[in-house]
C-alpha positions in Angstrom: 61.0 72.5 115.1 64.5 72.0 116.3 67.4 69.6 116.6 70.1 70.2 119.2 73.2 68.2 119.9 75.7 69.1 122.7 79.0 67.5 123.5 77.9 64.2 122.0 80.3 61.2 122.4 79.9 57.7 121.3 82.1 54.7 121.8 81.9 51.2 120.3 84.0 49.3 122.7 87.3 51.2 122.9 86.7 53.0 119.6 85.5 56.6 119.9 83.4 57.4 116.8 81.9 60.7 118.0 84.0 63.4 119.7 82.2 66.2 121.5 79.8 66.8 118.6 77.7 69.9 119.0 75.3 71.7 116.6 71.8 73.3 116.4 69.2 73.2 113.6 66.2 75.4 113.9 63.1 75.8 111.8 62.1 74.4 108.4 64.8 73.6 105.9 67.1 70.9 104.6 70.4 70.4 106.4 73.0 68.2 104.6 75.2 65.8 106.6 78.4 65.2 104.8 81.5 63.1 105.7 83.7 60.3 104.5 82.6 56.7 105.2 82.9 56.0 108.9 82.9 59.6 109.9 79.9 59.3 112.2 77.0 60.6 110.2 74.7 57.5 110.6 75.7 57.2 114.3 74.4 60.8 114.9 71.2 60.0 113.0 70.6 56.8 115.0 71.1 58.6 118.3 68.6 61.3 117.3 66.0 58.7 116.2 66.5 56.7 119.4 67.9 53.6 117.7 71.1 53.8 119.8 72.2 55.7 122.9 75.1 58.2 123.2 78.0 57.4 125.5 77.8 61.0 126.9 76.4 64.3 125.9 72.8 65.3 125.0 70.6 65.1 121.9 67.3 66.9 121.8 64.4 67.2 119.4 62.0 70.1 119.9 63.7 70.6 123.2 63.1 67.1 124.5 66.0 64.8 125.4 66.0 61.7 123.3 66.9 59.5 126.3 64.3 61.0 128.7 61.4 61.1 126.2 61.9 58.3 123.7 58.1 57.7 123.1 57.4 61.4 122.5 60.4 61.8 120.2 59.3 58.9 118.0 55.9 60.7 117.5 57.5 63.8 116.1 60.3 62.4 113.9 60.5 60.3 110.8 63.6 58.2 110.3 64.5 56.6 107.0 67.7 54.5 107.4 70.1 53.7 104.5 68.9 50.1 104.4 65.1 50.7 104.2 63.4 47.9 106.1 60.1 47.0 104.4 57.7 44.0 104.4 58.1 42.9 100.8 55.2 40.5 100.9 52.7 43.2 101.9 50.9 45.5 99.5 51.8 49.2 99.5 48.4 50.4 100.9 48.3 47.5 103.4 51.7 48.3 104.7 50.9 52.0 105.1 47.7 51.3 106.9 49.5 49.0 109.3 52.2 51.7 109.9 49.5 54.3 110.5 47.9 52.0 113.1 51.3 51.6 114.9 51.6 55.4 115.0 48.0 55.6 116.1 47.2 58.1 113.4 43.6 59.3 114.1 42.4 59.6 110.5 44.3 56.7 108.8 42.5 56.8 105.5 43.2 60.5 104.9 46.8 60.2 106.2 47.5 57.2 103.9 46.0 59.0 100.9 48.0 62.1 101.5 51.2 60.2 101.9 50.6 58.3 98.7 49.9 61.6 96.8 52.9 63.4 98.2 55.3 60.6 97.3 53.8 59.8 93.9 52.9 56.2 94.8 49.4 56.2 93.3 50.4 54.2 90.2 52.0 51.4 92.3 49.9 51.5 95.5 48.1 48.3 94.7 51.2 46.2 94.2 53.3 44.2 96.6 56.3 46.1 97.9 58.7 43.4 96.8 57.7 43.9 93.1 58.5 47.6 93.1 61.7 49.2 91.8 64.1 50.5 94.3 63.0 54.0 93.6 59.4 53.2 94.5 60.5 51.3 97.6 62.2 54.4 98.7 59.0 56.3 98.1 57.2 53.8 100.3 59.8 54.4 103.1 59.2 58.2 102.8 55.5 57.8 102.7 55.7 55.7 105.9 57.6 58.5 107.6 55.0 61.1 106.6 51.9 59.3 107.9 52.1 60.9 111.4 53.1 64.3 110.0 56.4 64.6 111.9 58.2 67.9 112.6 61.6 66.4 111.9 62.7 64.0 109.1 66.0 62.2 109.3 67.0 60.7 105.9 70.1 58.5 105.7 71.3 58.2 102.0 67.7 58.3 100.6 68.8 58.2 97.0 71.4 55.4 97.1 71.1 53.0 94.2 68.5 55.0 92.3 68.7 55.9 88.6 69.0 59.6 87.6 65.3 60.1 87.0 64.4 58.5 90.4 67.0 60.7 92.1 65.5 63.9 90.6 62.0 62.8 91.8 63.1 62.0 95.4 65.2 65.2 95.4 62.2 67.3 94.5 60.1 65.5 97.2 62.7 66.3 99.9 62.8 69.9 98.8 59.1 70.2 99.1 59.1 68.6 102.6 61.9 71.0 103.7 59.5 73.9 103.2 57.5 72.8 106.2 59.7 70.4 108.2 63.2 70.2 109.6 65.0 67.7 107.3 68.4 66.2 108.0 69.8 64.5 104.9 72.9 62.3 104.7 74.3 61.9 101.2 77.5 61.2 99.3 76.2 62.9 96.1 77.6 66.4 96.2 75.3 67.7 93.4 72.3 66.5 95.3 73.4 68.3 98.5 74.2 71.5 96.5 70.7 71.4 94.9 68.5 70.8 97.9 70.3 71.7 101.2 70.0 75.1 102.8 72.9 74.4 105.2 75.6 71.8 105.5 77.4 70.1 108.4 80.6 68.3 107.6 81.9 65.6 110.0 85.3 64.0 109.8 86.8 61.4 112.2 83.9 61.9 114.5 84.2 65.7 114.8 82.3 68.6 113.2 84.7 70.4 110.9 82.3 72.7 109.1 78.8 74.1 109.9 77.7 76.7 107.4 74.9 77.7 105.0 75.5 76.0 101.6 76.3 79.3 99.9 78.8 80.4 102.6 80.6 77.1 102.5 81.0 77.2 98.8 82.5 80.6 99.0 84.8 79.7 101.9 87.8 79.3 99.6 86.9 82.0 97.1 89.8 83.4 95.0 90.1 85.9 92.2 92.2 85.3 89.2 93.7 88.5 87.7 96.0 89.2 84.7 97.8 92.4 84.1 99.2 93.8 80.8 102.3 95.0 82.6 105.1 92.9 84.1 104.4 92.4 87.8 106.6 91.1 90.6 105.5 88.2 92.8 105.1 90.6 95.8 103.1 93.2 94.0 100.2 93.0 96.4 102.4 93.1 99.5 101.1 96.6 100.5 97.4 96.0 99.5 95.6 95.9 102.9 92.6 94.1 101.5 94.6 91.1 100.2 95.2 88.2 102.6 97.2 86.0 100.2 98.4 86.2 96.6 100.2 83.8 94.3 101.8 84.4 90.9 100.8 81.6 88.6 102.9 82.9 85.7 104.3 86.4 84.9 101.5 88.9 85.1 98.9 86.4 86.3 97.9 86.0 90.0 95.4 84.3 92.2 94.3 86.7 95.0 92.4 85.9 98.2 90.7 88.5 100.4 90.2 88.3 104.1 87.3 86.0 105.1 87.2 85.0 101.4 85.4 88.2 100.6 84.7 89.5 97.1 87.5 91.8 96.3 87.0 92.5 92.6 86.0 96.1 93.1 88.9 96.8 95.4 91.3 95.1 92.9 90.0 97.4 90.1 90.4 100.5 92.2 93.9 99.4 93.3 94.9 98.7 89.7 93.8 102.2 88.6 95.6 103.8 91.5 98.8 101.9 90.7 98.8 102.4 87.0 98.2 98.8 86.2 96.1 97.6 83.2 93.8 94.6 83.9 93.5 92.3 80.9 91.2 89.8 82.7 89.7 89.3 86.2 87.5 86.4 87.2 86.2 85.2 90.5 86.7 81.4 90.8 83.7 79.5 91.8 84.2 76.5 94.0 82.1 73.4 93.8 81.0 71.8 97.0 83.1 68.7 96.2 86.2 70.8 96.1 85.4 72.4 99.5 84.5 68.9 101.0 87.8 67.4 99.8 89.8 70.3 101.1 88.2 70.2 104.6 88.2 66.5 105.1 91.8 66.1 103.9 93.1 68.5 106.5 93.0 65.7 109.1 
């Protein structure tokens, strides 16, 4: 299971919406795609799913180029676009059986039953799709994309417009799928991404500006807040080799950053003892993903 993108460009007329985008995703897990509106997230997902073609560069799924092997690619991916296209006049089971036939699933009955069970559609499976709530319609879309047991799932804003309970249900389902499949998830809900994504790719103005594990990205701006009993000058950490940056917020209080945003609390304690300073309080400041996202996407 893998997704590989190399030097991907996309133009709409004279507008360049993707600029030499490259990344690799390997194995099972959930990768979050973040970016402001118009950054290029959906464009990448459409290219990977074969909906549109890139202007240049390559996109591969399981080592196969999406332009050279479009038929094979469609057999191993499931793609749920933001606007979930469904036949509202069809019954849930009827629609899933039809989709299974299109995919030429060998054991349709078992595949449909399994998809219904996985997505929690059993209470609604005998209803027309048009009569379902948006949450259940999203489940139908997910069930549709599980019928052929794809290796890769591409989900574009799968929880948009859902109520809090529905969001939790879909979130749990995506986490479960991520244990066995490569899942790419686009979302504007930062709490959702923090909760379910193993790694995160941030795109801004058509360029990749971050590609890290979720935990590493959250710690990328880590600072330590420290307060001393004694009066301390603004340049007190000037000779401390482990300190990259320090700022005095008020007399005796500082925010201190280590190189590569490392955890420097133990080093700060040893430094304070060696320099006869008394620490009143010391706290490592945790950053929310939203803070990191805003910091990165505002740099351009």
